[in-house]
N, C-alpha and C positions, 0 to 999 in steps of 0.2 A: 402413523399416517404415512403412506408411501408418497414419495416425491415423484412428480411427473417429469420424466427426462426431457420431454419436449419443452416444458416451461423453463427448465434450467438452461437449455441450449438457447432459447430465445432471449433469456435474461443475459446470458453471456454475450450473445451477439449485440444486444442493445448496449451493454457496457462497453464493448469494443468500439462501437460506432460513436458513442458519446466521447470516449477517449480520443478518437480521431478528430471529432468535431472541435474539441478544445485544444487540439494541437499537441497532444501527448507524444513524446518521442518513443517509438516502438522498438528502437534498435537494442540489440543485446549489449552493445558498448555503453549506451546510456544507462541501462539497468545496472550493469556492473559498477559504473561510476557512482551511482546513487547508493548502491549496496555498500561500497567501500566507505562512503561518507557516514552512513548509518553505523557501520561496524566500528569505526574509529571514534564515534561520538562518545564523550564521557558522560556518565550519569551524574546528575547533580548530587552533591553531598547532602545527607539528611540534615534537616534543620535541628538545632539543639532545642530541647524542650525547656522552656523558660519557667520552670516550676521553682518555687522556693521563696 
C-alpha cells in the first residue's frame, strides 16, 4: 500500500502545531541538552530471578 505524501506532510504539520501549542522548546540547544541526558542515563540492572 503506497503512502500518500500529502497526508504525511499534513500529519507532520499537525504534529508541529500541537508541539507549539503545548509549549515544546524547538531550539537546537534544548534538543542537545535532552539528548545528553538520555545518553548519560543508566539502564536499570536486570532483576535477579527468584527461583529456587
